[in-house]
PADO-270293 format. One line per 10 residues: number of its first residue (from 1); their letters; for each residue x, y, z of C-alpha. Coordinates in Angstrom, 1 decimal, m for minus. Example, Ala and Ser with C-alpha at 12.3 -4.5 7.8 and 13.67 -1.06 7.14 Angstrom:
<pts>
1	AS	12.3,m4.5,7.8 | 13.7,m1.1,7.1
</pts>
This chain:
<pts>
1	MSSKFEQANT	52.9,m51.3,m28.6 | 56.0,m49.7,m27.3 | 59.3,m51.6,m27.2 | 59.4,m51.1,m23.4 | 56.1,m52.8,m23.0 | 57.2,m55.7,m25.3 | 60.4,m56.0,m23.2 | 58.4,m56.1,m20.0 | 56.0,m58.6,m21.5 | 58.9,m60.9,m22.3
11	LVAQKKYKKA	60.2,m60.7,m18.8 | 56.8,m61.5,m17.3 | 56.6,m64.6,m19.6 | 60.0,m65.6,m18.0 | 58.5,m64.9,m14.5 | 61.0,m62.1,m14.0 | 58.5,m59.8,m12.4 | 60.8,m57.4,m10.5 | 62.7,m56.6,m13.6 | 59.5,m56.2,m15.6
21	LLILRKIKPA	58.2,m53.7,m13.0 | 61.3,m51.5,m13.3 | 60.6,m51.2,m17.0 | 56.8,m50.7,m16.7 | 57.3,m47.8,m14.3 | 59.1,m45.9,m17.1 | 56.2,m46.1,m19.6 | 54.7,m42.6,m19.7 | 51.8,m42.0,m20.0 | 50.6,m45.3,m18.5
31	TYESIGLEVV	48.2,m47.3,m20.6 | 45.5,m49.9,m19.8 | 47.9,m52.6,m21.1 | 51.0,m51.3,m19.2 | 49.1,m51.0,m15.9 | 47.4,m54.3,m16.4 | 50.8,m56.0,m16.9 | 52.1,m54.1,m13.8 | 49.2,m55.6,m11.8 | 50.2,m59.1,m12.9
41	CLFNEKKYQL	53.7,m58.5,m11.7 | 52.5,m57.1,m8.3 | 50.2,m60.1,m7.8 | 53.0,m62.6,m8.4 | 55.2,m60.6,m6.1 | 52.3,m60.8,m3.5 | 51.9,m57.0,m3.4 | 48.1,m57.4,m3.3 | 47.2,m54.0,m1.9 | 49.4,m52.1,m4.3
51	AKIKMELTLN	48.1,m54.3,m7.1 | 44.6,m53.4,m6.2 | 45.4,m49.7,m6.2 | 47.0,m50.0,m9.7 | 44.0,m52.1,m10.9 | 41.6,m49.3,m9.8 | 43.6,m46.9,m12.0 | 42.9,m49.0,m15.1 | 39.1,m48.4,m14.8 | 39.7,m44.9,m16.2
61	LTSSEQQTLS	41.7,m46.3,m19.1 | 39.4,m49.1,m20.4 | 38.3,m48.8,m24.0 | 35.6,m51.4,m24.1 | 32.8,m52.7,m21.9 | 34.5,m56.1,m21.7 | 37.7,m54.6,m20.4 | 35.7,m52.7,m17.7 | 33.9,m55.9,m16.7 | 37.2,m57.8,m16.5
71	VLNNLASVSE	38.8,m55.1,m14.2 | 35.7,m54.9,m12.0 | 35.6,m58.7,m11.6 | 39.2,m58.8,m10.6 | 38.8,m56.0,m8.1 | 35.9,m57.8,m6.5 | 38.0,m61.0,m6.2 | 41.0,m59.1,m4.7 | 38.7,m57.2,m2.3 | 37.4,m60.5,m1.0
81	QLKQPEQARL	40.9,m61.9,m0.6 | 41.9,m58.7,1.3 | 38.8,m59.2,3.5 | 37.2,m56.0,2.3 | 33.6,m57.1,1.7 | 32.2,m53.6,1.3 | 34.6,m53.0,m1.6 | 33.7,m56.3,m3.1 | 30.0,m55.4,m2.9 | 30.7,m52.1,m4.6
91	YLRKVLEIDS	32.6,m53.6,m7.5 | 30.0,m56.4,m8.0 | 27.3,m53.9,m8.2 | 29.2,m52.0,m10.9 | 29.5,m55.3,m12.8 | 25.7,m55.7,m12.8 | 25.1,m52.1,m13.7 | 27.0,m52.8,m16.9 | 25.7,m56.3,m17.6 | 22.7,m57.6,m15.6
101	SFNTAAQRMS	22.0,m60.6,m17.9 | 22.4,m64.3,m17.1 | 26.0,m63.9,m18.2 | 26.9,m62.4,m14.8 | 24.9,m64.8,m12.7 | 28.0,m65.9,m10.8 | 28.8,m62.3,m9.9 | 25.2,m61.8,m8.8 | 25.4,m64.8,m6.5 | 28.7,m63.5,m5.0
111	LIKTAFSLQD	27.0,m60.1,m4.5 | 24.0,m61.4,m2.6 | 26.2,m63.6,m0.4 | 28.4,m60.6,0.4 | 25.4,m58.4,1.0 | 23.9,m60.9,3.4 | 27.1,m61.1,5.3 | 27.1,m57.3,5.6 | 23.5,m57.4,6.8 | 22.6,m55.5,3.6
121	YASVEEYAPL	19.2,m57.2,3.2 | 17.9,m54.5,0.8 | 20.6,m55.5,m1.8 | 19.6,m59.2,m1.4 | 16.0,m58.3,m2.2 | 17.1,m56.3,m5.2 | 19.6,m58.7,m6.8 | 18.6,m62.2,m5.8 | 15.2,m62.7,m7.6 | 16.8,m63.2,m11.0
131	LINISEYSLV	18.8,m66.1,m9.7 | 15.6,m68.0,m8.7 | 15.1,m68.9,m12.4 | 18.6,m70.3,m12.9 | 18.7,m73.9,m11.7 | 22.4,m73.8,m10.7 | 21.7,m70.9,m8.3 | 18.0,m71.2,m7.4 | 18.2,m73.1,m4.2 | 20.9,m71.0,m2.5
141	ALLILANSAI	19.3,m67.7,m3.8 | 16.0,m68.7,m2.3 | 17.7,m69.6,1.0 | 19.4,m66.3,1.2 | 16.1,m64.5,0.3 | 14.3,m66.4,3.0 | 16.9,m65.6,5.7 | 17.0,m62.0,4.7 | 13.2,m61.8,5.0 | 13.5,m63.3,8.5
151	KIEKNELAVN	16.1,m60.8,9.5 | 13.8,m57.9,8.6 | 10.8,m59.6,10.2 | 9.0,m60.3,6.9 | 8.1,m63.8,8.0 | 5.2,m64.4,5.6 | 7.6,m63.6,2.7 | 10.1,m66.0,4.2 | 7.5,m68.8,4.3 | 6.8,m68.2,0.6
161	YLSRIDGEIR	10.5,m68.6,m0.2 | 11.0,m71.7,2.0 | 7.8,m73.3,0.6 | 9.2,m72.8,m2.9 | 12.5,m74.5,m1.9 | 10.4,m77.3,m0.3 | 8.4,m77.7,m3.5 | 11.5,m77.9,m5.7 | 13.1,m80.5,m3.4 | 10.0,m82.7,m3.5
171	TKGGVEIDQQ	9.6,m82.3,m7.3 | 13.2,m83.4,m7.9 | 13.2,m86.1,m5.2 | 15.7,m84.3,m3.1 | 18.5,m84.7,m5.6 | 19.7,m81.1,m5.2 | 19.8,m80.9,m1.4 | 23.1,m81.4,0.4 | 24.0,m81.3,4.1 | 24.9,m77.6,4.4
181	NLIHLLNAYD	21.8,m76.3,2.5 | 19.5,m78.7,4.4 | 20.8,m77.4,7.7 | 20.3,m73.8,6.5 | 16.7,m74.7,5.5 | 15.8,m76.4,8.8 | 17.3,m73.5,10.8 | 15.2,m71.1,8.8 | 12.1,m73.2,9.6 | 13.0,m73.0,13.3
191	KIKAFKKKQS	13.4,m69.2,13.3 | 9.8,m68.8,12.1 | 8.5,m71.7,14.2 | 7.3,m73.7,11.2 | 7.9,m77.0,13.0 | 5.3,m79.0,11.1 | 6.8,m78.0,7.7 | 10.3,m79.0,9.0 | 9.1,m82.4,10.2 | 7.3,m83.0,6.9
201	LLSFLEPKFK	10.4,m82.3,4.8 | 12.6,m84.5,7.0 | 10.1,m87.3,6.6 | 10.1,m86.9,2.8 | 13.9,m87.0,2.7 | 14.4,m89.9,5.1 | 14.1,m92.7,2.5 | 16.8,m91.2,0.4 | 19.3,m90.1,3.0 | 18.5,m92.4,6.0
211	HESWFNEVQT	21.7,m94.4,5.4 | 23.9,m91.3,5.5 | 25.3,m90.4,8.9 | 25.0,m86.6,8.4 | 21.3,m86.9,7.8 | 20.7,m89.0,10.9 | 22.7,m86.6,13.0 | 20.6,m83.7,11.7 | 17.4,m85.6,12.2 | 18.3,m86.6,15.7
221	RTFKHQPPQK	19.4,m83.1,16.7 | 16.3,m81.6,15.1 | 13.7,m83.6,17.0 | 15.7,m83.6,20.3 | 15.8,m79.7,20.4 | 12.5,m79.0,18.9 | 10.4,m76.5,21.0 | 6.9,m77.6,22.0 | 4.3,m76.8,19.2 | 1.4,m74.5,19.6
231	SGAVSSKLMH	m1.8,m74.2,17.6 | m1.3,m72.2,14.5 | 1.7,m73.4,12.4 | 3.4,m70.1,11.6 | 3.7,m66.8,13.4 | 4.5,m63.7,11.4 | 5.4,m60.1,12.1 | 5.0,m57.6,9.3 | 6.5,m54.1,9.2 | 4.1,m51.5,7.9
241	ASPLHKNTNG	5.1,m48.1,6.6 | 3.4,m45.1,8.2 | 0.8,m43.5,5.9 | 1.5,m40.1,4.5 | 0.3,m37.2,6.6 | m2.8,m35.7,5.1 | m5.2,m32.9,5.9 | m8.6,m33.7,7.4 | m10.1,m33.8,3.9 | m7.6,m36.4,2.8
251	ILPSIDSVTG	m5.8,m34.2,0.4 | m2.0,m33.6,0.6 | m1.2,m30.0,1.7 | m1.0,m27.4,m1.1 | 2.4,m26.2,m2.1 | 1.1,m22.9,m3.3 | 0.7,m21.6,0.3 | 3.8,m21.4,2.5 | 2.9,m22.6,6.0 | 4.1,m21.7,9.4
261	NTVQTVVAIK	3.2,m20.5,12.9 | 4.6,m17.0,12.6 | 2.2,m15.1,10.4 | 4.6,m12.2,9.5 | 7.4,m14.6,8.5 | 5.0,m16.7,6.3 | 3.7,m13.5,4.6 | 7.3,m12.4,3.9 | 8.3,m15.7,2.3 | 5.1,m15.7,0.2
271	NLKKALETMG	5.8,m12.1,m1.0 | 9.4,m13.1,m1.9 | 8.3,m16.2,m3.7 | 5.5,m14.4,m5.7 | 7.9,m11.7,m6.7 | 10.4,m14.3,m8.0 | 7.7,m16.0,m10.0 | 6.7,m12.7,m11.5 | 10.3,m12.4,m12.8 | 10.3,m15.8,m14.3
281	ADFSSELAII	11.2,m18.2,m11.5 | 9.7,m21.7,m11.4 | 8.9,m23.8,m8.3 | 7.7,m27.4,m8.3 | 4.1,m28.0,m7.3 | 5.4,m30.6,m4.8 | 7.7,m28.1,m3.1 | 6.7,m27.0,0.5 | 8.2,m24.2,2.5 | 7.5,m24.7,6.2
291	EKDGDIVVRC	8.3,m22.2,8.9 | 8.2,m22.8,12.7 | 9.4,m20.1,15.2 | 11.7,m18.5,12.5 | 13.2,m21.8,11.4 | 12.5,m22.6,7.8 | 12.6,m26.0,6.1 | 12.1,m27.0,2.5 | 10.3,m30.3,1.9 | 9.2,m32.4,m1.0
301	LGDNLTEEQF	5.6,m33.6,m0.8 | 5.7,m36.4,m3.4 | 7.7,m39.6,m3.9 | 10.4,m39.4,m6.5 | 12.3,m42.3,m8.0 | 14.9,m40.0,m9.6 | 16.2,m36.6,m8.9 | 14.0,m33.8,m10.2 | 14.3,m30.1,m10.7 | 12.4,m28.3,m7.9
311	MRVPLICMPL	13.5,m24.7,m8.3 | 14.7,m22.5,m11.1 | 15.5,m18.8,m10.4 | 16.7,m16.4,m13.1 | 20.0,m14.7,m12.6 | 18.4,m11.3,m12.8 | 16.7,m12.1,m9.5 | 19.9,m12.6,m7.7 | 21.0,m9.6,m5.6 | 24.8,m9.1,m5.7
321	VNDYRFSIDT	26.6,m8.2,m2.5 | 28.6,m5.4,m4.2 | 25.4,m3.6,m5.1 | 24.5,m2.8,m1.5 | 25.7,m1.3,1.8 | 24.7,m3.4,4.8 | 24.4,m2.5,8.5 | 22.6,m3.7,11.6 | 20.1,m1.5,13.5 | 19.7,m1.3,17.3
331	DGNLCTEAKK	17.2,m4.1,17.3 | 19.6,m6.4,15.6 | 17.8,m6.2,12.2 | 19.5,m6.1,8.8 | 19.5,m2.8,6.9 | 20.3,m2.6,3.2 | 20.9,0.4,1.1 | 21.3,0.1,m2.7 | 24.3,1.9,m4.2 | 23.8,4.5,m6.9
341	VMINPQASHI	25.7,2.5,m9.5 | 24.6,m1.2,m9.5 | 25.7,m4.3,m11.3 | 22.3,m5.9,m11.2 | 19.7,m3.2,m10.4 | 16.8,m5.6,m11.5 | 17.2,m7.5,m8.3 | 16.8,m4.5,m5.9 | 13.1,m5.3,m5.2 | 14.1,m8.9,m4.4
351	MALLTDMYNR	16.8,m7.7,m2.0 | 14.2,m5.6,m0.1 | 11.9,m8.6,0.2 | 14.8,m10.9,1.1 | 15.8,m8.4,3.8 | 12.2,m8.4,5.2 | 12.2,m12.2,5.3 | 15.5,m12.3,7.2 | 14.2,m9.7,9.7 | 10.8,m11.3,10.2
361	AQKLQNWRNS	12.5,m14.6,10.9 | 15.1,m12.9,13.1 | 17.9,m14.6,11.1 | 20.6,m12.2,12.2 | 19.7,m12.4,15.9 | 19.5,m16.2,15.8 | 22.9,m16.3,13.9 | 24.6,m14.2,16.5 | 23.3,m16.5,19.3 | 24.2,m19.8,17.5
371	YPLFALAGFD	27.3,m19.3,15.3 | 30.1,m21.4,17.0 | 32.8,m18.7,17.0 | 30.5,m16.2,18.6 | 29.3,m18.8,21.2 | 32.9,m19.6,22.1 | 33.8,m15.9,22.9 | 36.4,m16.0,25.7 | 37.4,m19.6,25.2 | 40.7,m18.8,23.6
381	DIVNKLLAAK	42.3,m22.2,24.0 | 39.5,m24.1,22.4 | 39.2,m21.6,19.5 | 42.9,m21.6,18.8 | 43.0,m25.4,18.8 | 39.9,m25.6,16.6 | 41.3,m23.2,14.0 | 44.7,m24.9,14.1 | 43.0,m27.5,11.9 | 42.5,m25.0,9.1
391	SSARSYTKYY	45.2,m23.6,6.8 | 42.8,m20.7,6.2 | 42.4,m20.0,9.9 | 42.8,m16.2,9.3 | 39.5,m16.1,7.4 | 37.8,m17.2,10.6 | 39.8,m15.5,13.4 | 38.2,m12.2,12.3 | 34.9,m13.5,13.7 | 36.2,m14.3,17.1
401	AVTANDITDN	35.9,m12.0,20.1 | 37.3,m12.1,23.6 | 33.8,m11.4,25.0 | 30.3,m11.6,23.6 | 30.1,m7.8,23.9 | 33.1,m7.4,21.6 | 31.4,m9.2,18.6 | 31.2,m6.6,15.9 | 28.4,m6.0,13.4 | 30.8,m6.6,10.6
411	AILNSFFSSR	31.7,m10.0,12.0 | 28.0,m10.9,12.2 | 27.2,m9.7,8.7 | 30.3,m11.2,7.0 | 29.9,m14.6,8.7 | 26.1,m14.6,8.0 | 26.5,m13.7,4.4 | 29.3,m16.3,3.9 | 26.8,m19.0,4.9 | 24.3,m18.1,2.2
421	VFNFSYAYLR	25.8,m16.3,m0.8 | 26.8,m18.0,m4.1 | 29.9,m17.3,m6.3 | 28.8,m16.2,m9.8 | 31.6,m16.2,m12.5 | 32.2,m13.3,m14.8 | 31.4,m15.4,m17.9 | 28.0,m16.6,m16.4 | 27.0,m13.0,m15.5 | 28.0,m11.6,m18.9
431	HAGIKTKNNN	26.0,m14.4,m20.6 | 22.9,m13.1,m18.7 | 23.6,m9.5,m19.7 | 25.0,m8.5,m16.3 | 28.2,m6.6,m16.7 | 31.0,m6.5,m14.1 | 34.7,m5.7,m14.0 | 35.4,m8.4,m11.5 | 36.3,m12.0,m12.2 | 33.3,m13.1,m10.0
441	EMGFIPIIEL	30.6,m11.7,m7.9 | 29.0,m13.0,m4.7 | 25.2,m13.0,m4.8 | 22.2,m14.1,m2.8 | 20.1,m17.0,m4.1 | 16.6,m16.3,m2.8 | 14.3,m19.2,m1.8 | 17.0,m21.7,m3.0 | 19.1,m20.7,0.0 | 16.3,m22.0,2.3
451	ANHKMGTCGF	17.3,m25.6,1.5 | 20.0,m26.8,4.0 | 23.4,m28.0,2.9 | 24.1,m31.8,2.9 | 27.0,m33.6,1.3 | 26.1,m36.3,m1.2 | 22.8,m34.9,m2.4 | 22.1,m32.8,m5.5 | 24.0,m29.6,m6.2 | 23.2,m26.6,m8.3
461	DTDTKSNSLK	23.1,m26.3,m12.1 | 23.9,m22.9,m13.7 | 21.8,m23.1,m16.8 | 23.2,m20.8,m19.5 | 20.2,m21.5,m21.8 | 17.7,m19.9,m19.5 | 20.3,m17.8,m17.5 | 19.0,m19.4,m14.3 | 20.2,m21.2,m11.3 | 18.5,m24.6,m10.9
471	AYAASGKAER	18.2,m26.7,m7.7 | 17.2,m30.4,m7.7 | 15.6,m32.7,m5.1 | 17.1,m36.1,m4.7 | 14.9,m39.2,m5.0 | 13.1,m40.3,m1.9 | 9.8,m40.6,0.0 | 7.1,m38.0,0.3 | 7.5,m35.2,2.9 | 11.2,m35.6,3.1
481	EMFVQYNLDD	13.4,m32.5,3.6 | 15.1,m31.1,0.5 | 18.8,m30.6,0.8 | 21.3,m29.0,m1.5 | 25.0,m29.6,m1.7 | 26.6,m26.1,m1.6 | 30.2,m27.1,m1.6 | 32.6,m30.1,m1.2 | 33.0,m29.5,2.5 | 34.0,m31.6,5.5
491	PLVTLLTYGF	32.3,m31.4,8.9 | 34.7,m28.8,10.3 | 34.2,m26.5,7.3 | 30.4,m26.8,7.6 | 30.6,m25.9,11.3 | 32.7,m22.8,10.6 | 30.7,m21.8,7.5 | 27.2,m22.9,8.1 | 27.1,m23.3,11.8 | 26.4,m27.1,12.0
501	VDVSAPWIYT	28.3,m30.4,11.7 | 27.5,m32.2,8.5 | 27.9,m35.9,9.4 | 26.9,m37.0,5.9 | 30.3,m35.9,4.6 | 32.2,m38.7,2.9 | 35.7,m37.4,4.0 | 37.6,m35.2,6.4 | 40.4,m32.9,5.3 | 43.6,m33.7,7.1
511	IPLVLKTRSG	44.9,m31.0,9.5 | 47.9,m29.0,8.3 | 50.9,m31.2,9.1 | 54.4,m32.2,8.2 | 55.2,m35.7,7.0 | 58.7,m37.3,6.5 | 59.5,m39.8,3.8 | 62.0,m42.6,4.3 | 64.0,m41.1,1.5 | 64.6,m37.9,3.4
521	LTLEVQNHKA	61.9,m35.6,1.9 | 59.7,m33.2,4.0 | 56.1,m33.0,2.9 | 54.3,m29.9,4.1 | 50.6,m30.6,3.8 | 47.8,m27.9,3.9 | 44.1,m28.3,3.5 | 43.0,m25.8,0.9 | 39.9,m26.9,m1.0 | 41.1,m26.0,m4.5
531	TLTPSEIPNH	41.2,m28.8,m7.1 | 43.0,m29.4,m10.3 | 41.4,m28.2,m13.5 | 40.0,m30.9,m15.8 | 42.9,m30.5,m18.2 | 45.5,m31.0,m15.4 | 44.1,m34.4,m14.2 | 45.9,m37.5,m15.6 | 43.5,m39.7,m17.6 | 43.8,m42.6,m15.2
541	LNGLAHYLPA	42.8,m40.4,m12.2 | 39.7,m38.7,m13.7 | 37.4,m40.2,m11.1 | 39.5,m38.7,m8.2 | 39.3,m35.0,m9.1 | 38.0,m34.0,m5.6 | 40.7,m35.9,m3.8 | 43.7,m34.7,m5.8 | 45.6,m31.6,m4.4 | 45.7,m28.6,m6.8
551	NVVRKNNTVH	49.4,m28.0,m6.0 | 52.3,m30.4,m5.5 | 55.5,m28.5,m5.7 | 59.0,m29.8,m4.8 | 61.8,m27.3,m3.9 | 65.0,m29.2,m3.1 | 64.0,m31.6,m0.3 | 60.8,m29.9,0.7 | 57.4,m30.7,m1.0 | 54.4,m28.4,m0.7
561	ISKLIIPNSQ	51.0,m30.2,m1.0 | 47.9,m28.1,m1.0 | 45.6,m30.8,0.6 | 45.2,m34.4,1.5 | 41.8,m36.0,2.3 | 41.0,m39.0,4.6 | 38.2,m40.8,2.7 | 35.4,m42.8,4.3 | 35.9,m46.5,4.7 | 34.1,m47.3,1.4
571	NHHNLKIVLT	36.6,m45.2,m0.5 | 39.7,m45.8,1.7 | 41.8,m46.8,m1.3 | 41.6,m43.2,m2.7 | 44.2,m42.0,m0.2 | 46.8,m44.5,m1.3 | 46.1,m43.7,m4.9 | 46.7,m40.0,m4.2 | 49.9,m40.7,m2.2 | 51.1,m42.8,m5.2
581	YILEKIDLEG	50.4,m40.0,m7.5 | 52.3,m37.5,m5.3 | 55.3,m39.7,m4.8 | 55.6,m40.6,m8.5 | 55.2,m36.9,m9.3 | 58.1,m35.7,m7.0 | 60.4,m38.7,m7.6 | 63.3,m37.0,m9.3 | 65.7,m39.6,m8.1 | 63.7,m42.6,m9.5
591	IYVNSTLLER	63.5,m44.2,m6.0 | 59.8,m45.2,m6.4 | 60.3,m47.1,m9.6 | 61.0,m49.9,m7.1 | 57.4,m51.1,m6.2 | 58.5,m52.4,m2.8 | 60.0,m49.1,m1.8 | 56.9,m47.3,m3.2 | 54.5,m49.5,m1.2 | 56.5,m49.1,2.0
601	EIDYLEQQLL	56.7,m45.3,1.6 | 52.9,m45.1,1.1 | 52.3,m47.1,4.2 | 54.8,m45.0,6.1 | 53.2,m41.7,5.1 | 49.7,m43.1,5.7 | 50.6,m44.1,9.2 | 52.0,m40.7,10.1 | 49.0,m38.9,8.7 | 46.5,m41.0,10.6
611	VLNKTYWREL	48.4,m40.7,13.9 | 48.7,m36.9,13.7 | 45.1,m36.5,12.8 | 43.9,m38.9,15.5 | 46.1,m37.1,18.1 | 44.7,m33.7,17.1 | 41.0,m34.7,17.4 | 41.7,m36.4,20.8 | 43.4,m33.3,22.1 | 40.6,m31.0,21.0
621	NALVQDQLNA	38.0,m33.4,22.4 | 39.8,m33.4,25.8 | 39.8,m29.6,25.8 | 36.1,m29.5,25.1 | 35.2,m32.1,27.7 | 37.3,m30.4,30.4 | 35.2,m27.2,30.0 | 32.0,m28.8,29.0 | 29.9,m27.2,31.7 | 31.3,m23.7,31.0
631	IPSIAASQLT	30.9,m23.7,27.2 | 27.4,m22.7,25.9 | 25.4,m25.8,25.3 | 25.0,m25.4,21.5 | 28.7,m25.0,20.9 | 29.5,m27.8,23.4 | 27.2,m30.2,21.6 | 28.5,m29.2,18.2 | 32.2,m29.6,19.1 | 31.6,m32.9,20.8
641	ELCEFSLQHI	29.8,m34.2,17.7 | 32.6,m32.9,15.5 | 35.3,m34.6,17.5 | 33.4,m37.9,17.8 | 32.6,m37.9,14.1 | 36.2,m37.3,13.1 | 37.6,m39.9,15.5 | 35.1,m42.5,14.3 | 35.8,m41.6,10.7 | 39.5,m42.3,11.2
651	HNYINQSGAT	38.7,m45.4,13.2 | 36.5,m46.7,10.4 | 39.2,m45.9,7.8 | 41.9,m47.8,9.8 | 39.6,m50.9,10.2 | 38.6,m51.0,6.5 | 42.0,m50.2,5.0 | 44.0,m52.5,7.3 | 46.4,m49.6,8.2 | 48.4,m50.2,11.4
661	LKR	49.4,m47.5,13.8 | 52.5,m47.8,15.9 | 52.0,m47.1,19.5
</pts>
């Protein structure tokens, strides 16, 4: 152990926490032990939020399961103290993922209490049953299970739990019941109108508790307010799941046949799929491709408990953009012409079939009518405001036209292709025997591209063993839509790239802005999506790769930051961790060795960032609402949804993080 750590440890033993912090900040790189000691100091200095941030960093530095459990337990406790129940629930779940034995019964009990308070009854049903067999926790666990069942209208299940409690009380002569739990039990009986059971239990307990004032009060109040009884002791309401849709013969629809109401489009998809299979592609027998009026949806016919591979398409089947010349004919259809010298000539037949599918489904015509920047032709003020939120605005302004008649074929083609092509690296192409002089090539991903984008679901897997691109379906119920995560995008990027607002996104990129530190630095923040390479990420920040900016460069008193992300409420702490990383990285003067100054600076920057982003989305929303009747309905609906989502996202972040905004 370093001499600095030993010196700090001695100071902590002497309760000289501020001095210890000054020394601990100088230990580079930080270790599990040094950050752990820093947490102790921050706790004793009552810097609870900063202590929590530092504690989260130690999760990436633990060297044993026991250390990880210790950190997670402490994080759960701190989250409860900070009134962050969602975070407490998250950490308690992680504890049980590591150790689900009786050794973590106390944490399991804390989890189901927290889950119940958050109305997360599914978690109660998942984690509580084990506690029923532990006498210390059995009664409370059964009560929580019963009340959860009542909340979701599973009254027969609630009766079973309450009857078990009743039986245990009678078996043990009522020795384990106290005032609070008895009241909870009686209230549960009231909710399901089991009045006879309630009276019977009170009568049983009366000899033991009749001399205690609390019991008499409960008994008097119970019978005074009891509703009139009806025949039939207990009423119950059960929720039934809808049966799977089946054909008239009772058999689930066959995946081998693509279905739809436009014959030519269905035939085009079948031809493409068959050609891909001939070239070695695999498609799950539970994969369904369903077309309706040109719209195509990919569905999973079966239930899956885990994610499963649903499509595998060899790289030789992928038409590369640079191999073709594209144009649009007078009917708005896509025309493709293969070049004489091609990088991947094996895919030329697939490109012809893909083009036919696009045209049969009228993909280009539909894209021209629905893409937001085309629909907003002539609304300069709204488009300028919308694109002001992107550092890469120039890549989108080329799609905008003053009038609908000014929309060019190139704008249609480039924006359409951007929504569906995949970036293949030089190394991956070479491994498959496809030679190119470029560092990467953009290519189409036939059939796979029919699955819509959604954040948080399964992504792609570039398999070098089979030289194929694989797509996976997330777990879920039968007949669900299959989604694929194409990129780490926020709702604004999905609107500008794919033409829809992805409300499943777990974050929003901050708008380009300028922040000021109390120490006099100017932070110029962009929102480029690039991330650090794995080798560039500090060990204690490995879990935050997507949040960290790729570039943080200080020149004199100006700092250039390539991006900052506002996380969702469940991951709100990640923003403060990133701000801590940035401030410590640019701290040439050693100002932020002082933990109090560091914490104040983080709060100061966070406040500016939230105010500026909230103001932007309010202003854009006001522009949209002022011209709501003039804007094409599709664009108006999308922009309203985008603004409302972003404002709600910021609102949820503020509520969960405890951030305060100056008015």
